[in-house]
N, C-alpha and C positions, 0 to 999 in steps of 0.2 A: 471161767463159768459164772460167777455170780453176776457180772455184768451183762453178759450173753443172756442170761435167765431174764434179767431187769430188763432189757431191752426187747426181749421179745414178748414179755407182759405188755411192755408199752405198746409196741406194734400192734398186739392183739386188740387191746382197747382202742385205740385210733381205729383200725379197720372197722371193730363191733359199731362205733359210733357213726361212721362214714354209711357203712352197710344200712344200718337203721335209719339213716338219713336219706339213703338211696331208695330204699322201699317206701318212705313216706312221702318223699318229693321227686327228687332229680339226682342225677351224678352229680356229685361234688367237685368244686373246682380246685385248683391246686391252693388258691387262696384258703379256701376250706379245710383242705388236708394239712395246711400248715398250722391253720388256728387250733385245729384239733390235737395236732402233735403237741403243740405249746400248751394247751389245756391238759394234756394227758401226760405231761413231762414228770410232774412229781413220782409217777410210777417209775421211771428210768432212774431219777436222782435217787431214790430210796435205795438203790443197789450199792451207789458209790460207797456210802460208810462201811458196811460190810464187807464189802471187797477191798477197801484199803485196809482194813484190819486182817484181813486173810493175808493180802500180799506183805504187810508188815510182820506178820508173826514169825516168819524165820528169825527175825532179828531179836524176837525174844524166847528163842529157842524152845518152840513148840513144835510137840510133836504133829503129825496129820490129824491125828483125833482131836487134839489140843486146837488146832488150827480152825476145825469145824466148829467146835463147841465156841470160840472166839465170835468167829462169825455169826452164830445164831444168837450169841449173847447180844452182841452190836445190833443186830436186828430187831431183836426183841426190845431193846431199849429205845431204839428208833422209833419204833411203834409206839410205845408208852408215852414218849416226849411228844412228838407230832400229834398224837390223838389228844392228849392233854391241852397242847396249844391251841389247837382246834376249838375245844369246847369252850376255853378262857377267853380267845378271841370273839367267839358267838356270845360272850357275856353270861355264861352258865354260872349259876350259885356254886358256891364252894362243894356242898355237898354232892353234886353232880359232876363237879371236877375230880373228886375225890373217887368218887364211884366209877367215872370213866376209866381213870388211871388204873384202878382195881381191876376192871374187867378186862381191860388190854393186857395186864400184866398176867391175868388169868390165862388168858388166851395163847400168849407167848410161852407161858409155862404148859400148857397142853401141847404145843409143839416140841418143846422139850422133852415131855414124857412120851410122845411119838418117836422122836428121834430116839431116845433111851430104849425103848422097847424093840427098835428094829435092829436085829444084829447084823453086823458088818462083816 
């Protein structure tokens, strides 16, 4: 399911970019479609680590609830790491790198709070 969700988000982003291009100019070519698919590929790739964690969770003896929490924890860690790497690569000062990491962690924790608040 995680991989499917990641792929659907990826296809949605590719489609939105292509439709925007169509409205602005002309129908996209297959070359342009492949280009947009590559540009947006990090969205699909981001689903891989949480999906791998969930797939491996039976080896850890996790319950279904524990499996969901593991997938969410991996996704949040991935969000913090990638966003921090991006601002470091952009040459941001250390204060901004730290602030970026903190904000992304807080956003992730907001997701955890939302998940905890919804009964299953």
